[in-house]
Structures are given as C-alpha cells and as structure tokens.
N, C-alpha and C positions, 0 to 999 in steps of 0.2 A: 385289769384284773386277770390273774393267772388262770389257766385251765383248771387247776386243782381246786380253786375256790368257787368255780361256777357250778351250776346245777347240771351234772352229767347224768343222763338217764340211766345208763347201765349200772351206776353205783347204788341204785335202788334195789338191785338184784344181787344175789350171791349164789354160789354153788354149795349146797348143803350136804350132798351125798353122791357117790358114784358107785356103779356096780357093773360087773361083767358076767356073762354066762360062761359056760364051758366054751373053749375056743379050740378048734382042731381042724384037721383035714378030713373031709367027708364024714361028718358026724351022723348024717342021715336023720337029723332031727328037724322038725318044722321050724319055720321062722318065728311063729308065735310062741312056741315052746321056749326057744332061746330068749325071746324078748321078755317074756314073763319072768324067767329066771334072772335076767339082768335087772329088770325094774324092781323086783322084790329085794334083790341084794342092795340096790341103791337106796331104797327106802329104809332098809335095816341099817345101812351105813349112816344115814342121816338121823336115825332114831325116830322115824316118821311112820305113823300108822298109814297103811295104804289108803284108808278111807279119807285121809286128809289130802290126798293128791286130787287136785281139781283142774289140772290141765295136762294135756299131752301134746307133744310136738315132735315131728319126725321129718326127715328128708330122705329120699324124694317123694315119700308117700308110698302106700302099698301098690305095687305094680306086678309082682309075681313073675318078673321077666328074668329067666336064667339065673335065679338066685340073687339078683342084684338088689332087689327090694321086696322081699316076700311078705312083709308085714306092714300094715298101715296103722295110723293113729286109732281108728275105730276098732281094729282087731284087738289092740291092747285094752281099750276101754271095755270091750265085751268080755275079754278073758278075765280081767280083774274086777268086773262089775263096778267100774268107777262112775262117780257122779261128777261129770265135767262141767265146769263153768266156761271153759275155753279149750279149743283144740285146733291143731293146724298140721297140714301135711301137703307138701307140693314141691315140684322140682325147680320152678323158676325163682330161685333165691341165690344168695351169694355163696353158692357151693354147699358143702356138707354142713357147715356151721350155721346155715340159714335157719335151721330148726332152733338152734340155741339163741340166735339173734331175735327170732320171733318170740321166744319164751321170755327173754329179757324185756322186750317191749310190753308183753302181756302183763307180767307181774308189775312192771313200772306203772302201767296204766290202771292197775287194780282189777284186771279181768280175772286173775287167778292168784293164789297164794303159793302153791307148790306145783311146778310143771315138770313132768318127767319127759326128758328129751332122749330119743334113742335112735340108734342106727343099727340095723340088723342085716346081715348078709348070709347067704347059704351058697355062695359061689362054688365052693369046692365040691359040695354034693351035686349041684346042678351040672358041673362039668363032667362028673362021673356018669350022670344019667342021660347026657345029650347023645343022641344018635342021628347022624346024618345031617346035622345043622350046626351052626356056629353063632356065637354072640358077637363076633367081630362086626364093627360098624360097616354097613354096605356090602357085606360078604354073603348075605343070605339070598334066598330066592326073591324074585319080584323086582320091580323097578326101584332104583335108588332115587330118593328124594331128599330135600333139605340140604344141609351143608355137606352131607356125604357125597352128593353128586359131583362135587368139585375135587374130592380126594380119592374116592374109590377107583376111578379110572386109572390112577397112578399106583394102584395096589397099596395105598396107605390106609389099611383097614383098622389098624390098631393105634391106641394112644402111644405105644412104643415108637411108632413111626413119627407121629406128630411131635412128641416131646424130643425125640432124637434129633429132629431138625433144629430145634432151639439150642440143644447142646452142641451140635456141630457148629452152629454160627458163633456161639460163645467161644468155643475152642479156636475157631478161625480168627476172631477179633482180638482175643486176650491171651492166647497161648496156653490155655488150660490143657493139661495132659490127662490121659487115662489113669496114670499112676496117682495123680492128685485127686481126680474124681473118685477113684476107688477107695479113698480113705473114708468116705461116707459109709458104704456098705461094710467096710472092715470095722469101723467104730461101732456100728449097729450090731454086728455079730458079737463083738466083745461084750457089749452091754447085755445082749440077749442071753449070754452065758450065765448072767446073774439073775435072770428072770425065769422062774420055774415054769411059767406057762407059755414061754416063747416057743414057736414052732421049730426054729432051727437054732441050736445052741452049740453045735460042734465048732471047733476053731476054723477060721478062714484066714488064709494068708494072702499077701499081695500076689504071689506067684499063682495061687489058686484062682484069684480074680482075673488075672491077665490071661490065663489059659482057658477060661470058661468059654463056651460057645457064644458066638455073637447072636443077638436077637434082632436088633435094628441099630446100625451104626450111629453113635459110638457105644451103644448099650450092649453089655453082655448079660448073661443070665443073672448075675448077682447085682445088677443095677435095677432089676425089676422086682416089684413086691410080690408077696406070696398070697394067692387066693385061699381063703379059709371060710369056715362057718363060725359064726359067733354074733353076739349082740353086746352092745355097750349102752348103758343108761346113765344119764346125768340129771340130777334134780336141781332145777333153777328155782330158787325161792325168793319171795319178797324179803328184803333184808330184815325188816322188823318182825317178820313172822318166823325167822330162823333163830331168834335169840335164845330160845329155850330148847333147842335140839341137842343132839348127842355131843357135838363138838363144834368148836368155832368154825364157821363156814369160810370158804375161800372167797375173797373179795374180787369182784370184777372191776378192775381199775379202768379199763378202756376196751372198746371193741372196734374193729376196723373192717370195713367192706366198702367197695366202690366199683362202679361200672363207668369207666371214663372212655375207653376206646371201644371199637366194635366187638360185639360178642362173637368172637371167631378164634379158631385155633391157629390160623395162619395169616391174619391180616393186621396184626399189631404193628405199630410204626417201628418199634425196636424189638427185633426178634431175639434179643438176648435177655429180654425181660418178659414177665407175665403179669397177670392181674395182681399177683402178690405185691408188686411195686405200689400199686394204687391203694390196696387194702392196708399195707403197712403205713403208708403216709397218712391215711385217714386215722389209723389207731394212734400214732404218735401225736397227732394234732389234738387229741382229746385227753392228754395227760401231761404232767410236768416231769414224769419219769423219763429216762433216756436209756438207750441201749446199754450203756455202761452199768446200769442198775440191775440188769437181768442176770439171774444166777443159773438158769437152766432153760433150754429151748426144746420143745417137742414139735417138730416141723414135718409136714407132709412129705413123704418120700415114696409116692407111688412109683417113681423112678428117682434114682439118686440125684439127678440134676434138678429136680423140683426142690429138694431140700436146699441145694446150693442157691437156687433163686430166692428162696425165702430168707436165707442167711444174709444175702446181699441186699434184698429189699428192706429188711429190718434194720439195716445200717450197721451191721457188726464189722464190716470192712468196706473200704471205698469201692466204687464201681470198677469191675474188671480185675480185682485183686483176690478172687476166690482161690486161685491156684496157690499163692503164697500162704494164705490163711489155712488151707487144708493140708499143705505139705507135711508129711510125716504123721498126720492124724492126731497129734498131741492136743491141739487147741480144742477139738470137739470130743475128746474122750473124758471119762470120769477122772477128776483131778486136774483137768485142763481149764482154760479160761472160760469156756462155754460148752459144757456137756450137752451133747445133741442126742435126742431120741434114746433116753436112758433105759427104756424097756426093750430096745431092739428095733424100734420102728416097724414099719410095714415090710421092710426088706428082710427082717429076720423073725419078728414076732407075729406077723400076719396082717393082711389088709382088712382093717376094720373101718375103712373110709373116713379117717380123720378122728374118729372118736376115741381110738386107743391113745392118741396123743393127749387129748383133753383129760382122759382118765389118769394117765401117768403124771401130767402136770399137777393135778390135784393131789395125788398120792405124794409127790415130792414136797409140796407145800405143807402137807399134813405130817411130813416126816415118816411116812409109812411105806417107803420103797425098799426097805430091807438092805441087802448087800449093795444095791445100786443107788442108794440114797446119796444125794448131793448134800454135803454138810451145811446145815443152817440155811437151806434154800428159802428165800423170802419173796422172790419175784420170778415168775415164769411166763413164757410165751407159748401158747398153743396155736398152731396154724394148720389150715386145711385148704386143699384145692390146688389145681395146676391149670396152665393155659389160661382160658378166660374166666375161670372160677377162682375165687380167693376170699378168705375170711380169716381173721386172727383175733385172739383174745389176750390181753395183758392181765395176768392174775397175780394177786398178792396174798400173802398169809395175813390172817386177821390179827 
C-alpha cells in the first residue's frame, strides 16, 4: 500500500489562517502586544471567532531572554481570555516548528479544534536596550557550562562561527564558491523588493555582496539574517472543523522531523550536512509526492548556507552539486525552476525564526502573495532550523 493511501496523522490537520504583526527594527512594543496582533489577524484570516480558539502552541516558550522569546502560551491565553482545552510551549522540540508539530498532533488526537501557533521576537529592541552585556553564547559573565564549554574557549560564541564551519567544509569538499553562495542573499533581496513589509528592499549586487565586511569566514554581512521585532501566528485546525471557514485551508501533506545523530553543533558524522537531511528524509517517507512536484520553497536562512543545506537535503539536486544549481541565481528566482524565499527570507525580510517562511508558503498556496506570487502554486515546502535542529512541512493547495 502506498503512503498516500495509508492513515497519515498530519492529514487530519490543516492550516486555516495566518497572520503577522507589525514587523520592524526596534519597535519598542512588548512581545505580548505583537503576539495579540498576529493572533487576531490569523483568526480574522481564517474567519474564526477568537472564542473558538481552544489551543495555543509556541516555541521555545516564554523566556524573556534578550528578546528571543518574550511571550509564552499562557501570556496569549490571558491577553485574549481564551478557554483552552490544550496548550504547549517548550524548547526541547524539533526546532522552531516543534510548536506546529505539537499542534498537528493535538488536533489529530482530538484535544483541540483550532490551535494558534506563534513565534514572537523582540530581538531588535532588546539589542538597543542592552548595556554592558551580550546575548552571545558563553560570552557573558560567570562560568561557562553545557555545550558552550567546548566552543567558548575557541571564541566561537556565535552561530555564525558554528554554521561557518559547516560552510567551509562544504566549500572544501565540493568546490562551492562565495559567488555561488551569494546567489541566495541576492535572490532574497530581489524578492524582498516585491514585499512591502520587508526590512531591506534596496537593490543588492554581487559586487556589493563580495565587498561587504566579513563576519565569520566564509560569511559576510549579507549572509547573515536581520534581527527584528515581530510576531507570526498560524492557526492549525482539525480538518473537519475547518470546512465552513472563510477559505479553503492549506493541506498538510507531510511533516518531517528526526533526531538521528548527536544533538550537537559540531559532532555530526558529516559536517557538510545538518539535521535538515534527517528531517527531509522523514518527510518524503510520508508522502507519494516528490521534489519535482514542488512549486515554491520557503527555507530557513538564518545564514545563507542553511538554505543551501535544506535545498540539498530535500533532494532538489544531488549531493555536492549546490554550486552548479545556484550558479547565476536563475534557478532560485521568481520565474525559475524553484523560487526560494519569495518574501525575501530572513536575510532581507527579517528574522522571524522560521514562521515567516510558513506564513509565506500559505500565502503562495492561497494565491495572495501579490507581485511575488508564483503562478498557480500548488505544492510548497516550508522548513526551519539549522545545525542539530530541523523540521519541515510539505503543504498543498486544497
């Protein structure tokens, strides 16, 4: 029996609405304020009375640390006076989409009918308010513990250092050049120019990219995403509870997450791959659709190389052939064979920790992306996470 005719749990769930708050640099608004705005917009998008929301799910839960996660599930419950049958918030999941995977399981099991999943950040405001301390891992005062004790002594305080090592190894093994890698931020900037809420919309050339200051070899400034303030909300509904809502929901064809190797940034057996490889394999095993069926991809680009890893992990080109696929940038641009990060990605539209990609994938499948719309988009992949974190969703138009 084929996968498509077996009972796949995620197909009991759909995405019925999405919403975003104001997004910007240093908005000086509270995380709860932004979350409420995004959640209400998502409910309106679905045509759902907020009183019908009976579940809340978020990642990594309310922590209030340097703007990274200022708002938790119970904060939204209190702000909207929701009557919850189920809620979840925690960091030990398959990365940013862990909240969505939990919601899919919850509605599939009948714990809730409509779950609002959200990710909220106020990193830009937090950076403006920081005085005399830093959010870099292991760089603050006190004894360094946990995994940071093995990397901080080498001044590897930032994810730019950790992911940079993966990129360097890939370049060494497969001959990827900076000119080829740079096609990812260039394509994102071209797409951001068509997105009225993107942070950076001005033109970016290859010469601009190559001349930019280095951050952590081989990454320059434009290989790194943009900290912002903002919230994104996605409503995961029980499929049979969404039939009478405002518009046909987005179908969840398959979800992928997996923890195969050690949970580490530097102990993977093949340092040219990440957890994306395992998550993608898990997703494709749950569907009869293939990479050739995908019309648009919205892939995590906290650093440009992470998006490359997702493209390769998802099977859009053979192992080691990223350079030839990216050469010139046409393949990943609007009008190309596989438009990538059509809203501008986190490299130009702002770092919303994976949820901006899911928001854009749904807009593309609903045909609501305006000037950046991929014609007749039927199948999309949204993916989030880098290093040991990874989760992806295969979505289809109803």
